[in-house]
C-alpha positions as CSV (number, residue, x, y, z in Angstrom):
1,M,41.8,67.0,143.6
2,K,38.9,68.4,141.6
3,S,39.0,68.7,137.9
4,A,39.3,72.2,136.4
5,P,35.8,73.7,136.0
6,L,34.2,74.4,132.6
7,H,34.0,78.0,131.7
8,S,32.0,79.7,128.9
9,A,33.9,81.0,126.0
10,S,35.5,84.4,126.4
11,K,37.6,86.8,124.4
12,D,40.8,85.3,125.8
13,D,40.1,81.9,124.2
14,D,42.1,82.8,121.1
15,D,45.2,83.1,123.3
16,R,44.5,79.7,124.9
17,P,43.8,77.1,122.1
18,H,44.5,74.3,124.6
19,E,41.5,75.4,126.8
20,R,39.3,76.2,123.7
21,N,39.9,72.8,122.1
22,R,39.1,71.1,125.4
23,R,35.8,72.9,125.8
24,V,34.8,72.1,122.3
25,M,35.6,68.4,122.7
26,L,33.6,68.2,126.0
27,A,30.6,70.0,124.5
28,T,30.6,67.6,121.6
29,L,30.9,64.7,123.9
30,L,28.0,66.0,126.0
31,T,25.8,66.2,122.9
32,T,26.8,62.7,121.7
33,S,26.3,61.1,125.1
34,A,22.9,62.7,125.5
35,S,21.8,61.3,122.1
36,T,23.2,57.9,122.5
37,L,22.5,57.2,126.1
38,C,19.0,58.6,126.3
39,P,16.3,56.0,125.8
40,S,13.8,56.1,123.0
41,V,10.5,57.8,124.0
42,S,8.5,55.9,121.4
43,C,9.3,52.6,123.1
44,A,8.5,53.8,126.5
45,I,4.7,54.0,126.3
46,N,2.9,51.0,124.7
47,N,-0.7,51.5,125.8
48,A,-2.8,53.8,128.0
49,D,-3.2,51.2,130.8
50,D,0.5,51.0,131.4
51,E,1.2,54.7,131.0
52,F,2.0,55.4,134.6
53,D,4.4,52.5,135.1
54,N,6.1,53.2,131.8
55,M,6.5,56.8,132.7
56,N,8.3,55.9,135.9
57,T,10.5,53.5,133.9
58,L,11.2,56.3,131.4
59,T,12.1,58.8,134.1
60,R,14.4,56.3,135.8
61,Q,16.2,55.5,132.5
62,I,16.7,59.2,131.8
63,R,18.2,59.8,135.2
64,K,20.5,56.9,134.7
65,S,21.5,58.3,131.3
66,V,22.3,61.7,132.8
67,V,24.5,60.1,135.5
68,R,26.3,57.9,132.9
69,G,26.9,60.9,130.7
70,A,28.3,62.9,133.6
71,Q,30.6,60.0,134.6
72,L,31.8,59.7,131.0
73,I,32.6,63.5,130.8
74,D,34.3,63.4,134.2
75,T,36.5,60.5,133.1
76,V,37.5,62.2,129.9
77,D,38.1,65.5,131.7
78,G,40.2,63.8,134.3
79,A,42.3,62.1,131.6
80,W,42.8,65.5,129.9
81,E,43.9,67.0,133.2
82,R,46.5,64.2,133.7
83,F,47.7,64.6,130.1
84,S,48.1,68.3,130.7
85,D,50.0,67.6,134.0
86,D,52.4,65.3,132.2
87,F,53.3,67.7,129.4
88,G,52.9,71.0,131.3
89,L,50.0,72.3,129.1
90,G,48.0,75.4,130.1
91,S,49.3,78.8,130.9
92,K,47.6,78.9,134.4
93,R,49.2,75.7,135.4
94,N,52.8,77.0,135.5
95,L,52.1,80.3,137.3
96,P,53.5,80.9,140.7
97,K,51.3,79.9,143.6
98,R,49.1,82.8,144.8
99,N,47.5,82.8,148.2
100,V,44.1,84.6,147.7
101,I,41.0,85.2,149.7
102,D,37.8,84.7,147.7
103,A,35.9,87.9,148.4
104,G,32.8,87.5,146.3
105,G,34.5,87.5,143.0
106,N,37.2,90.0,144.1
107,A,40.3,88.0,144.8
108,V,42.3,89.7,147.5
109,T,45.9,88.5,147.7
110,K,46.9,87.3,151.2
111,K,49.8,88.9,152.9
112,F,52.3,86.5,154.5
113,V,55.2,86.6,156.9
114,T,57.8,84.1,155.7
115,S,60.8,82.5,157.4
116,S,64.3,83.7,156.5
117,E,66.6,81.3,154.8
118,L,69.1,80.0,157.2
119,P,72.6,79.3,155.8
120,I,73.0,76.0,157.7
121,V,70.2,74.2,159.6
122,I,71.6,71.5,161.9
123,F,69.2,69.1,163.5
124,D,69.4,69.7,167.3
125,E,69.1,66.1,168.5
126,T,69.5,67.0,172.2
127,F,66.5,69.4,172.1
128,S,64.4,67.0,170.1
129,L,65.0,64.0,172.3
130,D,64.3,66.3,175.3
131,I,60.8,66.9,173.8
132,L,60.2,63.1,173.7
133,R,61.3,62.8,177.3
134,L,58.9,65.5,178.2
135,C,56.2,63.6,176.3
136,D,56.9,60.5,178.3
137,D,56.6,62.4,181.5
138,A,53.4,64.2,180.5
139,F,51.8,61.0,179.3
140,L,52.4,59.1,182.6
141,Q,51.2,62.0,184.7
142,C,48.0,62.6,182.6
143,L,47.4,58.8,182.7
144,T,47.7,58.8,186.5
145,Y,45.4,61.7,186.7
146,Q,42.7,60.0,184.6
147,Q,43.2,56.6,186.3
148,P,44.8,57.0,189.7
149,Q,44.0,53.4,190.6
150,Q,46.2,52.1,187.8
151,T,49.6,53.7,187.9
152,M,52.5,53.1,185.5
153,E,56.1,53.6,186.2
154,M,58.6,55.1,183.7
155,M,60.5,51.8,183.6
156,E,57.5,49.9,182.4
157,L,56.8,52.5,179.7
158,N,60.4,52.3,178.5
159,E,60.2,48.5,178.3
160,Q,57.2,48.7,176.1
161,I,58.9,51.3,173.9
162,D,62.1,49.2,173.6
163,Q,60.2,46.1,172.7
164,L,58.1,47.8,170.0
165,K,61.2,49.5,168.6
166,Q,63.0,46.2,168.1
167,Y,60.0,44.6,166.6
168,L,59.2,47.3,164.0
169,R,62.5,48.9,163.2
170,K,63.4,46.7,160.2
171,S,60.0,46.9,158.5
172,F,59.7,50.7,159.2
173,F,63.0,51.6,157.5
174,S,62.7,49.0,154.7
175,S,59.4,50.5,153.7
176,S,60.5,54.1,153.8
177,N,64.0,53.8,152.4
178,D,64.3,52.3,148.9
179,N,68.1,52.6,148.5
180,H,68.9,50.8,151.8
181,A,71.1,53.7,152.9
182,P,71.5,54.1,156.7
183,P,68.8,56.3,158.2
184,S,69.7,59.9,159.0
185,R,69.3,61.4,162.5
186,E,66.1,63.1,161.3
187,E,64.7,59.7,160.1
188,E,65.7,58.1,163.4
189,Y,63.9,60.8,165.3
190,N,60.8,60.3,163.2
191,F,60.9,56.6,164.0
192,D,61.3,57.3,167.7
193,C,58.3,59.6,167.6
194,Y,56.3,56.9,165.9
195,I,57.2,54.3,168.5
196,H,56.6,56.5,171.5
197,F,53.2,57.7,170.4
198,R,52.1,54.3,169.2
199,V,52.9,52.9,172.6
200,Y,50.9,55.8,174.1
201,N,47.9,55.0,172.0
202,E,48.0,51.3,172.7
203,I,48.1,51.9,176.4
204,L,45.1,54.3,176.2
205,I,43.1,51.8,174.2
206,K,44.0,48.9,176.5
207,R,43.1,50.8,179.6
208,K,40.0,52.3,178.0
209,V,41.0,55.8,178.9
210,I,38.4,58.5,178.0
211,F,40.3,60.3,175.3
212,P,39.0,64.0,175.2
213,P,39.8,65.0,178.8
214,F,43.1,63.1,178.6
215,Y,44.1,64.8,175.4
216,K,43.2,68.2,176.7
217,A,45.4,67.8,179.7
218,F,48.2,66.2,177.7
219,E,48.2,69.0,175.1
220,R,48.3,71.7,177.8
221,M,51.0,70.0,179.8
222,I,53.4,69.2,176.9
223,G,52.9,72.6,175.4
224,T,53.8,74.3,178.7
225,S,56.8,71.9,179.3
226,I,58.4,72.5,175.8
227,L,58.0,76.3,176.1
228,Q,59.5,76.3,179.6
229,S,62.4,74.2,178.4
230,A,63.1,76.6,175.6
231,I,62.8,79.6,177.9
232,Q,65.3,78.1,180.3
233,Q,67.7,77.6,177.5
234,Q,67.1,81.3,176.4
235,Q,65.9,80.1,173.0
236,Y,62.4,81.5,173.2
237,H,60.7,84.6,174.6
238,S,57.1,84.2,175.7
239,G,54.5,86.8,174.9
240,L,53.5,89.1,177.8
241,A,49.9,88.9,178.9
242,S,48.1,92.2,178.6
243,S,44.7,93.5,179.7
244,S,44.6,95.3,176.3
245,L,43.0,93.0,173.7
246,A,44.8,94.7,170.9
247,Q,48.2,94.2,172.5
248,S,47.4,90.6,173.3
249,L,46.6,90.0,169.7
250,N,49.8,91.5,168.5
251,N,51.7,89.5,171.0
252,A,49.9,86.3,169.8
253,L,51.0,86.9,166.2
254,S,54.6,87.6,167.4
255,V,54.9,84.5,169.5
256,T,53.5,82.4,166.6
257,D,56.5,83.6,164.5
258,N,58.9,83.0,167.4
259,I,57.8,79.4,167.8
260,A,58.0,78.7,164.1
261,T,61.5,80.2,164.0
262,L,62.5,78.0,167.0
263,L,61.3,74.9,165.2
264,Q,63.3,75.9,162.1
265,T,66.5,76.7,163.9
266,K,66.3,73.4,165.8
267,G,65.9,71.5,162.4
268,L,62.4,70.2,163.1
269,I,61.1,72.0,160.0
270,T,62.7,73.5,157.0
271,S,60.7,76.7,156.6
272,W,57.4,78.4,157.5
273,E,55.0,81.1,156.5
274,R,52.2,82.8,158.4
275,S,49.3,84.7,157.0
276,I,48.7,88.2,158.1
277,P,45.0,88.9,159.1
278,L,43.4,91.8,157.2
279,D,43.5,95.1,159.0
280,D,39.7,95.4,159.0
281,T,39.4,92.0,160.6
282,M,41.8,92.9,163.4
283,E,40.1,96.2,164.1
284,D,36.7,94.5,164.3
285,F,38.1,91.8,166.6
286,V,39.5,94.3,169.2
287,D,36.6,96.9,168.8
288,D,34.2,96.6,171.7
289,N,31.8,99.0,170.0
290,N,31.4,97.1,166.8
291,E,27.7,97.5,166.1
292,D,27.7,95.1,163.1
293,S,29.2,92.2,165.0
294,A,26.8,92.9,168.0
295,I,23.8,92.7,165.7
296,I,24.9,89.6,163.8
297,S,26.4,87.5,166.7
298,N,27.8,87.8,170.1
299,T,31.1,86.2,169.0
300,M,33.9,87.4,166.7
301,D,36.5,85.2,165.2
302,L,40.0,86.0,163.9
303,T,41.6,83.4,161.8
304,Y,45.1,83.1,160.4
305,S,47.3,80.2,159.3
306,L,50.8,78.9,160.0
307,A,52.3,76.6,157.4
308,L,55.1,74.3,158.5
309,N,57.2,73.0,155.7
310,G,59.4,69.9,155.9
311,D,58.3,68.7,159.3
312,I,60.6,65.8,160.1
313,T,57.8,64.1,162.1
314,L,55.4,64.2,159.2
315,N,55.6,60.6,158.2
316,S,55.0,59.4,161.8
317,Q,52.0,61.7,162.1
318,L,50.4,60.4,158.9
319,L,51.2,56.7,159.7
320,L,49.7,56.9,163.2
321,Q,46.5,58.5,161.9
322,E,46.2,56.0,159.0
323,L,46.3,53.3,161.7
324,G,43.4,55.0,163.5
325,Y,45.3,56.5,166.4
326,R,44.2,59.8,167.7
327,L,47.4,60.9,169.5
328,Y,50.3,61.9,167.3
329,P,53.4,64.2,167.6
330,S,52.0,67.6,166.8
331,F,54.7,69.6,168.6
332,G,54.2,72.8,166.7
333,R,50.4,72.9,167.2
334,W,50.8,72.2,171.0
335,M,53.4,74.9,171.4
336,V,51.4,77.5,169.5
337,N,48.2,76.7,171.4
338,E,49.9,77.1,174.8
339,A,51.7,80.3,173.8
340,L,48.5,81.9,172.6
341,L,46.7,81.0,175.8
342,Q,49.5,82.7,177.7
343,C,49.1,85.8,175.6
344,F,45.4,86.0,176.3
345,M,45.7,84.9,179.9
346,S,43.6,87.8,181.3
347,H,40.9,87.1,178.8
348,L,40.5,83.4,179.2
349,P,37.7,81.6,181.0
350,T,38.6,80.3,184.5
351,V,40.3,76.8,184.3
352,A,41.2,74.7,187.3
353,S,44.8,73.7,187.9
354,L,45.8,70.2,187.1
355,S,47.5,68.9,190.2
356,I,49.3,65.6,190.2
357,N,51.0,64.2,193.3
358,G,50.6,67.6,195.0
359,N,52.4,69.5,192.2
360,N,50.7,71.9,189.8
361,R,51.8,71.0,186.3
362,Y,50.1,74.0,184.9
363,E,48.1,76.7,186.5
364,G,44.5,77.6,185.6
365,Y,44.1,80.8,183.7
366,N,42.2,84.0,184.5
367,N,42.2,83.4,188.2
368,N,42.3,87.2,188.9
369,N,38.5,87.6,189.0
370,S,38.5,89.8,186.0
371,S,35.4,92.0,185.3
372,S,32.5,90.2,183.6
373,S,32.7,92.9,180.8
374,T,36.1,91.6,179.8
375,A,36.1,89.8,176.5
376,K,36.6,86.1,176.9
377,I,38.9,84.3,174.4
378,I,38.9,80.7,173.1
379,V,41.7,79.4,171.0
380,N,41.1,76.5,168.5
381,I,43.8,75.1,166.2
382,D,43.2,72.5,163.5
383,D,45.9,70.9,161.4
384,Y,45.7,70.0,157.7
385,Y,48.1,68.1,155.5
386,M,48.8,69.8,152.2
387,D,50.5,69.0,148.9
388,T,51.9,72.4,147.7
389,S,52.4,71.3,144.1
390,Y,49.5,71.2,141.7
391,N,48.6,67.8,140.2
392,S,45.3,66.3,139.3
393,N,46.5,62.8,139.7
394,P,45.6,61.6,143.2
395,D,48.2,58.9,142.9
396,L,50.9,61.6,142.9
397,F,49.6,63.3,146.0
398,E,52.4,63.8,148.5
399,V,52.1,65.7,151.7
400,K,54.8,68.4,152.1
401,Q,53.2,70.9,154.5
402,I,51.4,70.9,157.8
403,L,48.9,73.9,157.8
404,L,47.8,75.0,161.2
405,N,44.4,76.9,161.0
406,I,44.3,79.1,164.0
407,V,41.0,80.5,165.2
408,I,40.9,83.0,168.1
409,Q,37.3,83.4,169.1
410,R,36.2,86.3,171.2
411,D,33.0,85.9,173.2
């Protein structure tokens, strides 16, 4: 994390001696480093013939001195930050976390929808294992679609999963469990996710599958399958598609909350929070007569975030990405992505159906020949791994939250 920036002295410094002393010390160190590290000018130029070469040497030495001085100050400032972390110094450090939008110097506090505290959250192993079964099915069908000449049966996939599970089980749990206690059901599921998706990635690499089209099909298919499974169990209500862009947007925000709540009640996450877009931003997004947006650009973006806390698959996601694999168990992102596409169904570009063995796994959207004047919607979701506690020591960085940055782009 970046060190705290240096500020000029202000009238509040008397109330914050810790910050004032720090700035005085750094200012003194800057002056000292400039005088001790800067080369002597009198020694730089010996005669007129060598003036040009010596001037280049002098300039290079000055640049090196400036860099060394900055490195020294950064080292001292970092040590001060860690000292402050260890002893809880600084009034700002212990304030509650504020989610703010930097609006040109005017900090606007973000509004959030947060999950309700459930009295007892029990990990639904049946639902979670069903997700893995759906992943196996989606992987094989997408693989067949990409490489129809090289089919793979479910039995062969299960054999590879079982072999890798036996090979890695001991080392996986010994590295993640220091007290040698038996793994919990959540930890076992995290391990299962790691094994399944590692096998997927190794097969893709071995067969030299082109990843982007495969991933796009897999994401759509698994998102649809999980949502359909939840609907069949009457545990999720999908958002209704609407020709009204404003209604579709409201439905999209609602289904985002529904999916996050589903993940929480199934024990896949502990809590969640979703940012509420500003009213002006939502009005501009649905306004077809927005002159400002028409002048600046033909597109309009609406961005909001969904924070998933305590995801039980977090370790497997991180480990797979550290190993360089590109496919990892991002169930929440896939479900949200598919649910939003369904909300904006009448506003999406035409997409062909993916048909495998004569069966449509998911239908293409916007097949109703909508008017060309209808706003077209594109949904993009990126995930970020966050440490929600402040600490300047990178060695103490610990991921606790998956932040989904959701961008709904209107074209």
